[in-house]
N, CA, C and O of each residue as an XYZ file, in Angstrom:
876
protein
N     106.214     93.512    153.262
C     106.584     94.806    152.738
C     107.423     94.739    151.558
O     107.283     95.507    150.606
N     108.368     93.743    151.623
C     109.303     93.342    150.338
C     108.444     92.833    149.295
O     108.470     93.366    148.186
N     107.568     91.699    149.577
C     106.664     91.218    148.655
C     105.753     92.213    147.885
O     105.603     92.130    146.666
N     105.208     93.070    148.582
C     104.673     94.158    147.998
C     105.426     95.031    146.986
O     105.009     95.363    145.876
N     106.594     95.348    147.542
C     107.499     96.247    146.532
C     107.922     95.408    145.097
O     107.916     95.877    143.959
N     108.260     94.128    145.483
C     108.493     93.297    144.154
C     107.342     93.155    143.330
O     107.405     93.185    142.101
N     106.175     92.983    144.051
C     104.945     92.879    143.211
C     104.652     94.075    142.315
O     104.283     93.958    141.146
N     104.841     95.239    142.946
C     104.726     96.558    142.276
C     105.650     96.754    141.193
O     105.323     97.323    140.151
N     106.903     96.250    141.437
C     107.977     96.495    140.377
C     107.666     95.551    139.081
O     107.805     95.964    137.930
N     107.252     94.305    139.392
C     106.759     93.519    138.257
C     105.479     93.941    137.461
O     105.396     93.822    136.238
N     104.580     94.398    138.186
C     103.391     95.114    137.669
C     103.810     96.153    136.721
O     103.450     96.155    135.543
N     104.612     97.076    137.273
C     105.093     98.404    136.593
C     105.848     97.936    135.312
O     105.713     98.562    134.261
N     106.688     96.770    135.406
C     107.642     96.216    134.386
C     106.570     95.897    133.122
O     106.610     96.301    131.959
N     105.693     95.103    133.730
C     104.690     94.511    132.575
C     103.960     95.576    131.875
O     103.836     95.530    130.651
N     103.387     96.691    132.693
C     102.768     97.631    132.089
C     103.529     98.548    131.060
O     103.086     99.030    130.017
N     104.769     98.668    131.604
C     105.767     99.444    130.689
C     106.025     98.757    129.248
O     106.060     99.304    128.146
N     106.195     97.408    129.582
C     106.607     96.727    128.271
C     105.408     96.643    127.316
O     105.633     96.710    126.108
N     104.247     96.513    127.731
C     102.912     96.560    126.733
C     102.854     97.976    126.301
O     102.782     98.157    125.085
N     102.877     99.212    127.230
C     103.053    100.430    126.794
C     103.961    100.659    125.696
O     103.588    101.267    124.692
N     105.256    100.160    125.840
C     106.283    100.496    124.691
C     106.005     99.767    123.439
O     106.334    100.190    122.331
N     105.335     98.561    123.673
C     105.156     97.746    122.311
C     104.157     98.544    121.409
O     104.231     98.540    120.181
N     103.170     99.263    122.161
C     102.129    100.091    121.326
C     102.787    101.519    121.004
O     102.363    102.210    120.077
N     103.605    101.825    121.636
C     104.457    103.226    121.433
C     105.328    103.176    120.063
O     105.286    103.971    119.124
N     106.212    101.898    120.233
C     107.385    101.827    119.229
C     106.850    100.921    118.037
O     107.536    100.817    117.019
N     105.642    100.270    118.153
C     105.452     99.450    117.028
C     105.358    100.091    115.690
O     104.886    101.219    115.548
N     105.866     99.277    114.588
C     105.724     99.814    113.228
C     104.998     98.765    112.559
O     105.308     97.584    112.716
N     104.000     99.153    111.783
C     103.143     98.004    111.019
C     103.950     97.432    110.020
O     104.948     97.927    109.495
N     103.320     96.125    109.763
C     103.755     95.379    108.800
C     102.690     95.839    107.555
O     101.505     96.058    107.806
N     103.106     95.927    106.535
C     102.208     96.383    105.365
C     102.368     95.493    104.031
O     103.464     95.108    103.624
N     101.277     95.246    103.472
C     101.463     94.364    102.336
C     100.735     95.019    101.280
O      99.825     95.789    101.587
N     101.088     94.761     99.810
C     100.212     95.270     98.896
C      98.974     94.326     98.634
O      99.108     93.114     98.802
N      97.874     94.816     98.260
C      96.749     93.982     98.180
C      96.080     94.216     96.686
O      96.419     95.142     95.949
N      95.230     93.385     96.406
C      94.212     93.671     95.210
C      92.676     93.907     95.705
O      92.197     93.623     96.803
N      92.174     94.384     94.809
C      90.544     94.834     95.057
C      89.876     93.567     95.725
O      88.977     93.639     96.562
N      90.513     92.226     95.178
C      89.827     91.116     95.999
C      89.776     91.038     97.398
O      88.915     90.447     98.049
N      90.903     91.767     97.904
C      91.185     91.677     99.353
C      90.059     92.348    100.262
O      89.983     92.080    101.461
N      89.203     93.221     99.638
C      88.102     93.885    100.295
C      86.985     93.204    100.571
O      86.548     92.579     99.604
N      86.249     93.095    101.774
C      85.304     92.329    101.961
C      84.070     93.131    101.558
O      84.080     94.356    101.434
N      83.025     92.362    101.368
C      81.597     92.947    101.011
C      81.273     93.976    101.876
O      81.535     93.869    103.074
N      80.710     95.010    101.399
C      80.282     96.068    102.329
C      81.398     97.224    102.519
O      81.140     98.157    103.280
N      82.548     97.178    101.886
C      83.873     97.981    102.183
C      83.190     99.243    101.401
O      82.409     99.174    100.452
N      83.653    100.328    102.002
C      83.349    101.688    101.447
C      83.842    101.968    100.125
O      85.020    101.728     99.859
N      83.084    102.434     99.301
C      83.887    102.502     97.927
C      83.263    103.933     97.415
O      82.050    104.138     97.380
N      84.277    104.917     97.013
C      84.310    106.173     96.729
C      84.445    106.306     95.139
O      85.555    106.015     94.695
N      83.384    106.740     94.144
C      83.460    106.622     92.887
C      83.437    108.247     92.161
O      83.747    108.539     91.006
N      83.015    109.056     93.137
C      82.800    110.551     92.744
C      81.741    110.994     92.076
O      81.515    112.185     91.865
N      80.970    109.959     91.675
C      79.645    110.136     90.886
C      78.831    111.182     91.414
O      78.440    111.175     92.582
N      78.572    112.054     90.621
C      77.530    113.310     90.888
C      78.185    114.277     91.455
O      77.474    115.173     91.909
N      79.797    114.442     91.632
C      80.552    115.528     91.943
C      81.372    116.095     91.066
O      82.435    116.586     91.447
N      81.010    116.106     89.828
C      81.785    116.721     88.624
C      81.986    118.181     88.957
O      80.992    118.863     89.210
N      82.997    118.626     88.972
C      83.348    119.946     89.041
C      83.869    120.238     90.473
O      84.526    121.269     90.618
N      83.664    119.508     91.456
C      83.859    119.719     92.912
C      85.387    119.777     93.098
O      86.009    118.873     92.540
N      86.110    120.707     93.802
C      87.539    120.588     94.032
C      87.922    119.790     95.313
O      87.351    119.827     96.403
N      88.947    119.104     94.971
C      89.255    117.998     96.070
C      89.839    118.732     97.421
O      89.862    118.136     98.497
N      90.228    119.852     97.290
C      90.733    120.394     98.645
C      89.502    120.971     99.398
O      88.906    121.994     99.060
N      89.190    120.164    100.490
C      88.039    120.429    101.294
C      86.815    119.442    101.049
O      85.875    119.380    101.841
N      86.890    118.767    100.030
C      85.799    117.921     99.688
C      85.614    116.921    100.616
O      86.628    116.296    100.927
N      84.341    116.543    101.254
C      83.969    115.363    102.013
C      82.954    114.695    101.398
O      81.855    115.186    101.144
N      83.361    113.399    101.114
C      82.353    112.280    100.531
C      82.841    111.108    101.023
O      84.030    110.909    101.275
N      81.651    110.060    101.215
C      81.660    108.845    101.677
C      82.263    108.861    103.254
O      82.574    107.785    103.764
N      82.405    110.025    103.949
C      82.874    110.035    105.241
C      84.251    110.583    105.167
O      84.790    110.851    106.240
N      84.794    110.756    104.250
C      86.293    110.976    103.938
C      86.340    112.516    103.544
O      85.607    113.090    102.738
N      87.519    113.120    104.405
C      87.665    114.599    104.167
C      88.939    114.628    103.460
O      89.944    114.122    103.960
N      88.945    115.302    102.110
C      90.246    115.294    101.377
C      90.781    116.745    101.274
O      90.027    117.716    101.204
N      92.116    116.826    101.269
C      92.737    118.082    101.256
C      94.044    117.951    100.186
O      94.520    116.841     99.947
N      94.479    118.944     99.683
C      95.570    118.922     98.614
C      96.583    119.949     99.158
O      96.172    121.070     99.457
N      97.828    119.644     99.297
C      98.684    120.531     99.984
C      98.962    121.688     99.260
O      99.438    122.641     99.877
N      98.760    121.779     98.098
C      98.752    122.933     97.167
C      97.727    123.972     97.162
O      97.819    125.036     96.551
N      96.687    123.573     97.925
C      95.713    124.423     98.050
C      94.529    124.100     96.764
O      94.644    123.114     96.037
N      93.492    125.017     96.642
C      92.565    124.800     95.923
C      92.779    125.059     94.340
O      93.594    125.911     93.986
N      92.052    124.328     93.408
C      92.346    124.714     91.997
C      93.127    123.718     91.337
O      93.245    123.827     90.116
N      93.765    122.623     92.012
C      94.623    121.860     91.474
C      94.165    120.360     91.126
O      94.516    119.758     90.111
N      93.358    119.872     92.092
C      92.929    118.482     91.885
C      91.354    118.935     91.844
O      90.859    119.639     92.724
N      90.642    118.452     90.733
C      89.150    118.576     90.743
C      88.557    117.215     90.318
O      89.252    116.333     89.812
N      87.163    117.089     90.563
C      86.482    115.907     90.062
C      86.025    116.348     88.698
O      85.283    117.295     88.438
N      86.766    115.245     87.626
C      86.521    115.592     86.208
C      86.579    114.235     85.726
O      86.300    113.277     86.446
N      87.011    114.115     84.276
C      87.261    113.014     83.544
C      88.488    112.955     82.921
O      88.830    113.941     82.269
N      89.238    111.979     82.989
C      90.641    111.622     82.223
C      91.486    110.920     83.102
O      91.199    110.707     84.280
N      92.765    110.471     82.420
C      93.041    110.577     80.791
C      92.033    109.744     80.027
O      91.829    109.948     78.830
N      91.355    108.736     80.767
C      90.562    107.931     79.998
C      90.054    106.646     80.779
O      90.387    106.468     81.950
N      89.323    105.847     80.166
C      88.710    104.811     80.971
C      89.929    103.551     80.990
O      90.409    103.106     79.947
N      90.282    103.128     82.207
C      91.181    101.864     82.150
C      90.567    100.939     82.964
O      89.391    101.130     83.273
N      91.247     99.818     83.428
C      90.663     98.639     84.236
C      90.377     99.204     85.622
O      89.584     98.567     86.315
N      90.941    100.367     86.143
C      90.846    100.781     87.541
C      90.399    102.019     87.444
O      90.194    102.510     88.554
N      90.141    102.794     86.456
C      89.563    104.225     86.631
C      88.518    104.363     85.427
O      88.667    103.889     84.301
N      87.456    105.092     85.884
C      86.450    105.646     84.772
C      85.991    107.006     85.483
O      86.236    107.494     86.587
N      85.240    107.403     84.412
C      84.743    108.754     84.657
C      83.503    108.761     85.542
O      82.652    107.880     85.422
N      83.378    109.874     86.543
C      84.084    110.866     87.062
C      85.284    110.443     87.845
O      85.246    109.301     88.301
N      86.420    111.225     88.094
C      87.387    110.838     88.910
C      88.203    112.225     89.461
O      87.929    113.355     89.057
N      89.134    111.958     90.342
C      90.033    113.165     90.885
C      90.997    113.224     89.736
O      91.460    112.168     89.306
N      91.318    114.315     89.232
C      92.242    114.509     88.154
C      93.223    115.697     88.277
O      92.668    116.701     88.722
N      94.443    115.835     88.018
C      95.457    116.659     88.104
C      96.281    116.549     86.989
O      97.081    115.617     86.914
N      96.162    117.576     85.919
C      96.966    117.194     84.735
C      98.128    118.349     84.803
O      98.107    119.266     83.983
N      99.025    118.279     85.697
C     100.088    119.350     85.640
C     101.047    118.672     86.540
O     100.878    117.504     86.890
N     102.138    119.454     86.951
C     103.290    118.906     87.940
C     102.489    118.494     89.263
O     101.890    119.321     89.951
N     102.537    117.316     89.504
C     101.682    116.570     90.815
C     102.674    116.586     92.038
O     102.946    115.560     92.661
N     103.199    117.835     92.339
C     104.244    117.631     93.395
C     103.588    117.853     94.858
O     104.277    117.915     95.877
N     102.198    117.964     94.846
C     101.498    118.123     96.178
C     101.157    116.884     96.671
O     101.400    115.907     95.962
N     100.593    116.716     97.851
C     100.230    115.381     98.592
C      98.749    115.443     98.782
O      98.273    116.456     99.294
N      97.995    114.480     98.427
C      96.561    114.383     98.531
C      96.337    113.724     99.969
O      96.740    112.600    100.267
N      95.668    114.542    100.777
C      95.566    113.479    102.085
C      93.898    113.502    102.238
O      93.054    114.321    101.871
N      93.809    112.192    102.967
C      92.417    111.739    103.164
C      92.234    111.398    104.481
O      92.889    110.424    104.852
N      91.412    112.012    105.421
C      90.988    111.679    106.647
C      89.868    110.752    106.703
O      88.793    111.089    106.207
N      90.011    109.641    107.248
C      89.020    108.441    107.192
C      88.200    108.743    108.415
O      88.615    109.352    109.401
N      86.920    108.223    108.239
C      85.878    108.427    109.328
C      86.052    107.400    110.576
O      85.377    107.529    111.597
N      86.952    106.437    110.418
C      87.193    105.621    111.658
C      88.557    105.060    111.179
O      89.068    105.336    110.093
N      89.186    104.080    112.303
C      90.347    103.582    112.140
C      89.962    102.323    111.048
O      88.895    101.710    111.091
N      90.893    102.103    110.205
C      90.755    100.933    109.192
C      92.105    100.272    109.045
O      93.065    100.837    109.568
N      92.291     99.111    108.376
C      93.465     98.533    108.090
C      93.630     98.088    106.560
O      94.604     97.491    106.104
N      92.534     98.479    105.881
C      92.698     98.131    104.379
C      92.446     99.482    103.587
O      91.504    100.222    103.873
N      93.251     99.724    102.683
C      92.922    100.834    101.702
C      93.425    100.774    100.340
O      94.577    100.364    100.195
N      92.747    101.119     99.306
C      93.167    101.143     97.943
C      92.528    101.984     97.040
O      91.456    102.423     97.457
N      92.912    102.391     95.771
C      92.490    103.184     94.933
C      93.042    102.890     93.571
O      94.197    102.478     93.462
N      92.252    103.087     92.495
C      92.817    102.961     91.276
C      93.327    104.305     90.777
O      92.858    105.402     91.084
N      94.488    104.036     89.858
C      95.203    105.447     89.506
C      95.501    105.053     88.071
O      95.556    103.955     87.517
N      95.696    106.435     87.598
C      96.258    106.300     86.027
C      97.213    107.676     85.918
O      97.163    108.527     86.806
N      98.018    107.807     84.840
C      98.733    108.737     84.575
C      98.818    108.909     83.090
O      98.789    107.927     82.349
N      98.923    110.158     82.627
C      98.798    110.543     81.241
C     100.134    110.163     80.409
O     100.954    110.953     79.940
N     100.141    108.879     80.352
C     101.366    108.210     79.773
C     100.972    106.691     79.235
O     100.035    106.100     79.771
N     101.561    106.214     78.387
C     101.443    104.861     78.110
C     102.591    103.974     78.264
O     102.674    102.847     77.774
N     103.550    104.614     79.043
C     104.898    103.857     79.222
C     104.873    103.445     80.718
O     104.189    104.133     81.476
N     105.558    102.380     81.211
C     105.520    102.013     82.612
C     106.415    103.160     83.249
O     107.227    103.896     82.688
N     105.978    103.089     84.781
C     106.811    104.115     85.372
C     106.949    103.668     86.974
O     106.020    103.544     87.772
N     108.179    103.489     87.183
C     108.292    103.058     88.756
C     108.075    104.002     89.554
O     108.239    105.194     89.296
N     107.557    103.381     90.932
C     107.221    104.229     91.920
C     106.374    105.538     91.512
O     106.656    106.691     91.840
N     105.282    105.128     90.733
C     104.458    106.180     90.281
C     103.598    106.751     91.340
O     103.314    107.947     91.283
N     103.156    106.007     92.303
C     102.377    106.596     93.487
C     102.896    105.843     94.843
O     103.377    104.711     94.820
N     102.765    106.475     95.797
C     103.164    106.130     97.082
C     101.977    106.270     98.241
O     101.538    107.400     98.456
N     101.506    105.255     98.912
C     100.523    105.380     99.979
C     101.273    105.480    101.327
O     102.108    104.629    101.636
N     100.977    106.503    102.109
C     101.661    106.478    103.367
C     100.472    106.680    104.571
O      99.645    107.592    104.566
N     100.564    105.779    105.445
C      99.490    105.571    106.507
C      99.747    106.230    107.791
O     100.918    106.268    108.168
N      98.870    106.736    108.493
C      99.083    107.410    109.751
C      97.894    106.914    110.764
O      96.734    106.734    110.395
N      98.321    106.743    111.963
C      97.430    106.491    113.028
C      97.665    107.678    113.812
O      98.665    107.731    114.528
N      96.587    108.941    113.732
C      96.864    110.149    114.027
C      97.883    110.743    113.696
O      97.814    111.018    112.498
N      99.078    111.186    114.288
C     100.184    111.985    113.868
C     101.263    110.857    113.741
O     102.313    111.263    113.244
N     101.239    109.547    114.075
C     102.216    108.606    113.784
C     102.243    107.816    112.570
O     101.363    106.991    112.323
N     103.248    108.047    111.791
C     103.413    107.268    110.498
C     103.706    105.754    110.780
O     104.749    105.408    111.336
N     102.687    104.812    110.350
C     102.899    103.574    110.624
C     103.282    102.757    109.420
O     103.211    101.534    109.544
N     103.646    103.223    108.364
C     104.073    102.398    107.120
C     103.582    102.889    105.717
O     102.531    103.520    105.612
N     104.326    102.599    104.702
C     104.048    103.008    103.421
C     104.366    102.245    102.401
O     105.149    101.342    102.695
N     103.965    102.302    101.082
C     104.179    101.406    100.060
C     104.123    102.103     98.859
O     103.279    102.994     98.774
N     104.905    101.861     97.847
C     105.181    102.528     96.391
C     104.664    101.539     95.404
O     104.847    100.328     95.519
N     103.988    102.123     94.398
C     103.293    101.236     93.321
C     103.696    101.761     91.948
O     103.706    102.962     91.675
N     104.056    100.700     91.021
C     104.475    101.067     89.763
C     103.274    101.349     88.837
O     102.221    100.849     89.231
N     103.220    102.032     87.711
C     102.353    102.335     86.760
C     102.682    101.555     85.543
O     103.729    101.681     84.909
N     101.521    100.579     85.205
C     101.977     99.795     84.035
C     100.686     99.818     83.064
O      99.561     99.989     83.531
N     100.913     99.640     81.712
C      99.860     99.766     80.716
C      98.454     99.152     81.247
O      98.438     97.994     81.664
N      97.319     99.911     81.229
C      96.292     99.430     81.951
C      94.937     99.666     81.491
O      94.121    100.171     82.262
N      94.616     99.341     80.280
C      95.556     98.938     79.112
C      96.044    100.107     78.196
O      97.194    100.092     77.759
N      95.170    101.127     77.903
C      95.668    102.320     77.144
C      96.512    103.085     77.978
O      97.641    103.296     77.537
N      96.214    103.560     79.109
C      97.053    104.551     79.772
C      97.741    103.836     81.114
O      97.110    102.897     81.598
N      98.652    104.120     81.569
C      99.520    103.452     82.523
C      98.772    103.799     83.849
O      98.141    104.837     84.049
N      98.943    102.755     84.731
C      98.264    102.912     86.174
C      98.137    101.706     86.619
O      98.959    100.846     86.303
N      96.964    101.407     87.519
C      96.791    100.140     88.197
C      95.855    100.325     89.281
O      95.082    101.282     89.311
N      95.907     99.396     90.209
C      95.489     99.498     91.600
C      96.386     99.500     92.632
O      97.255     98.629     92.656
N      96.313    100.467     93.631
C      97.304    100.625     94.667
C      96.556    100.240     95.987
O      95.753    101.031     96.483
N      96.803     99.095     96.521
C      96.209     98.667     97.610
C      96.983     98.290     98.902
O      98.025     97.681     98.659
N      96.743     98.492    100.128
C      97.728     98.202    101.118
C      96.799     97.822    102.349
O      95.790     98.449    102.670
N      97.269     96.765    102.947
C      97.038     96.254    104.215
C      97.852     96.502    105.191
O      99.050     96.330    104.962
N      97.470     96.927    106.413
C      98.378     97.272    107.831
C      98.089     96.346    108.996
O      96.916     96.118    109.292
N      98.958     95.869    109.587
C      98.661     95.346    110.996
C      98.379     96.303    112.033
O      97.965     95.921    113.128
N      98.601     97.699    111.734
C      98.332     98.696    112.661
C      97.004     99.403    112.030
O      97.046     99.661    110.827
N      95.978     99.690    112.671
C      94.916    100.489    112.119
C      95.354    101.836    111.924
O      96.245    102.280    112.648
N      94.803    102.576    110.983
C      95.000    104.100    110.683
C      93.857    104.820    110.281
O      92.869    104.208    109.876
N      93.880    106.137    110.352
C      92.809    106.886    110.176
C      93.253    108.093    109.056
O      92.368    108.836    108.632
N      94.261    108.211    108.726
C      94.579    109.076    107.850
C      95.595    108.398    106.628
O      96.393    107.512    106.933
N      95.489    108.869    105.328
C      96.245    108.466    104.381
C      96.651    109.651    103.460
O      95.889    110.561    103.133
N      97.948    109.522    103.086
C      98.533    110.403    102.090
C      98.795    109.879    100.852
O      99.217    108.723    100.807
N      98.625    110.522     99.789
C      98.864    109.905     98.294
C     100.032    110.799     97.767
O      99.989    112.026     97.855
N     100.886    110.241     97.315
C     101.882    111.226     96.610
C     102.065    110.628     95.279
O     101.675    109.471     95.116
N     102.661    111.332     94.212
C     102.899    110.784     92.892
C     104.291    111.330     92.404
O     104.864    112.356     92.769
N     104.689    110.392     91.493
C     106.010    110.750     90.883
C     106.018    111.890     90.041
O     105.392    111.863     88.982
N     106.747    113.026     90.446
C     106.570    114.283     89.800
C     106.893    114.131     88.043
O     106.496    114.984     87.249
N     107.558    113.081     87.685
C     107.781    113.029     86.284
C     106.517    112.520     85.356
O     106.464    112.444     84.129
N     105.556    112.209     86.303
C     104.212    111.727     85.731
C     103.445    112.826     84.955
O     102.620    112.582     84.075
N     103.773    113.952     85.339
C     103.119    115.314     84.848
C     101.403    115.217     85.042
O     100.663    115.832     84.273
N     100.973    114.533     85.948
C      99.568    114.554     86.415
C      99.251    113.178     86.882
O     100.035    112.242     86.731
N      98.021    113.067     87.485
C      97.386    111.703     87.985
C      96.005    111.786     87.889
O      95.377    112.816     87.645
N      95.474    110.512     88.115
C      93.905    110.259     88.206
C      93.829    109.384     89.370
O      94.642    108.477     89.542
N      92.805    109.652     90.228
C      92.512    108.883     91.456
C      91.029    108.500     91.216
O      90.165    109.304     90.867
N      90.831    107.145     91.451
C      89.339    106.603     91.186
C      89.046    105.542     92.155
O      90.025    105.077     92.738
N      87.854    105.056     92.450
C      87.400    103.981     92.989
C      88.275    103.690     94.402
O      88.905    102.654     94.615
N      88.183    104.698     95.206
C      88.689    104.514     96.649
C      87.946    103.671     97.520
O      86.742    103.785     97.750
N      88.776    102.753     98.032
C      88.147    101.692     99.120
C      88.917    101.677    100.190
O      90.143    101.782    100.193
N      88.012    101.509    101.373
C      88.800    101.084    102.666
C      87.912    100.306    103.531
O      86.706    100.324    103.285
N      88.399     99.569    104.597
C      87.715     98.660    105.320
C      88.611     98.433    106.642
O      89.771     98.831    106.744
N      87.858     97.692    107.700
C      88.663     97.342    108.613
C      88.355     95.711    108.914
O      87.219     95.256    109.048
N      89.355     95.080    108.978
C      89.398     93.652    109.151
C      90.164     93.172    110.353
O      90.996     93.968    110.789
N      90.036     91.999    110.979
C      90.775     91.403    111.813
C      92.305     91.333    111.696
O      92.685     90.605    110.779
N      93.229     91.901    112.390
C      94.568     92.167    112.123
C      95.250     90.714    113.172
O      94.645     90.141    114.077
N      96.346     90.487    112.779
C      96.959     89.502    113.553
C      97.933     90.473    114.349
O      98.444     91.343    113.643
N      98.279     90.479    115.688
C      99.303     91.244    116.409
C     100.634     91.005    115.943
O     100.931     89.839    115.683
N     101.456     91.876    115.799
C     102.860     91.800    115.451
C     103.689     90.891    116.444
O     103.395     90.902    117.639
N     104.673     90.140    115.991
C     105.325     89.124    116.730
C     106.331     89.878    117.715
O     106.900     89.276    118.626
N     106.479     91.009    117.507
C     107.415     91.676    118.611
C     106.627     92.114    119.629
O     107.084     91.969    120.763
N     105.364     92.704    119.483
C     104.492     93.007    120.275
C     104.001     91.921    121.260
O     103.910     92.194    122.457
N     103.709     90.802    120.827
C     103.344     89.539    121.404
C     104.482     89.166    122.491
O     104.248     88.800    123.643
N     105.888     89.346    121.847
C     106.851     88.760    122.795
C     106.951     89.718    123.987
O     107.315     89.332    125.098
N     106.635     90.901    123.729
C     106.908     91.897    124.881
C     105.743     91.552    125.966
O     105.984     91.519    127.173
N     104.588     91.323    125.470
C     103.369     91.067    126.152
C     103.716     90.019    127.046
O     103.541     90.117    128.261
N     104.264     88.892    126.421
C     104.358     87.571    127.080
C     105.548     87.825    128.215
O     105.373     87.436    129.370
N     106.574     88.395    127.874
C     107.380     88.783    128.874
C     106.868     89.403    130.267
O     107.217     89.063    131.397
N     106.097     90.240    129.953
C     105.283     90.895    131.186
C     104.424     89.758    131.833
O     104.390     89.683    133.061
N     103.720     88.859    131.051
C     102.973     88.086    131.788
C     103.770     86.823    132.377
O     103.207     86.080    133.181
N     104.833     86.637    132.043
C     106.028     85.703    132.615
C     106.286     86.297    133.827
O     106.142     85.652    134.865
N     106.690     87.577    133.832
C     106.880     88.226    135.311
C     105.909     88.229    136.119
O     106.213     88.018    137.294
N     104.660     88.425    135.845
C     103.517     88.286    136.855
C     103.484     86.683    137.311
O     103.386     86.431    138.512
N     103.560     85.707    136.432
C     103.629     84.417    136.877
C     104.674     84.104    137.940
O     104.347     83.527    138.977
N     105.956     84.486    137.688
C     107.119     84.382    138.558
C     106.814     84.941    139.889
O     107.102     84.334    140.921
N     106.177     86.206    139.875
C     105.745     86.754    141.129
C     104.732     85.931    141.967
O     104.835     85.774    143.183
N     103.704     85.402    141.161
C     102.794     84.514    141.816
C     103.334     83.259    142.636
O     102.923     82.918    143.746
N     104.233     82.693    141.961
C     104.896     81.595    142.286
C     105.748     81.597    143.701
O     105.877     80.780    144.612
N     106.327     83.076    143.403
C     107.235     83.364    144.842
C     106.259     83.701    145.842
O     106.594     83.511    147.012
N     105.136     84.155    145.610
C     104.143     84.461    146.838
C     103.885     83.175    147.549
O     103.957     83.019    148.768
N     103.534     82.147    146.544
C     103.020     81.063    146.988
C     104.143     80.468    147.831
O     103.797     80.074    148.945
N     105.385     80.339    147.509
C     106.502     79.905    148.173
C     106.769     80.590    149.470
O     107.152     79.946    150.447
N     106.603     81.708    149.503
C     106.834     82.525    150.881
C     105.685     82.058    151.917
O     105.894     81.794    153.101
N     104.594     82.010    151.345
C     103.300     81.841    152.174
C     103.396     80.373    152.883
O     102.928     80.147    153.999
N     104.056     79.426    152.093
C     104.352     78.167    152.654
C     105.495     78.208    153.790
O     105.841     77.170    154.355
């Protein structure tokens, strides 16, 4: 009876540590370039969607929404062609205080997009990517806008050790507008976080000790 109780406690402890690892894990996120995306990654260029409103738009399996509502972000052209932006694209030439949200068709761990602002000067923290797994915020990164070459912008890419299915894009309000183009996302094999592995290992060690004790008692 005692052995059964000990076994139940260890199994419960192991399951609890593994569950807590999943509940409390925070993703490691790193910035990536377009070269990090594997062949066959989904690419959204907005071709053929000129005039469409971003709020409620569904393309490439992605559902878009803008927190300020309709009429603020549309598929159009501007501010011009850069290394990471071409026409058509999502464009907002006004105070960009809203949040552009993307619901992805599946869990992914790579995401990126080209962006530009109506300026020729560098801008720190021009755009921020925030990742969500359901309602859980798993991580975020901010990116600077640099001359690219005529207009400031660049490529904002992120890789996460925790898969995500929702992305929020925000922009520096001093930019007075933004352009989004060439959205990419994909899923690749991710390495488990060290903290999660340690908790799982602790649970497995507990099960191993229980087995050794059971063998010793049986002798």
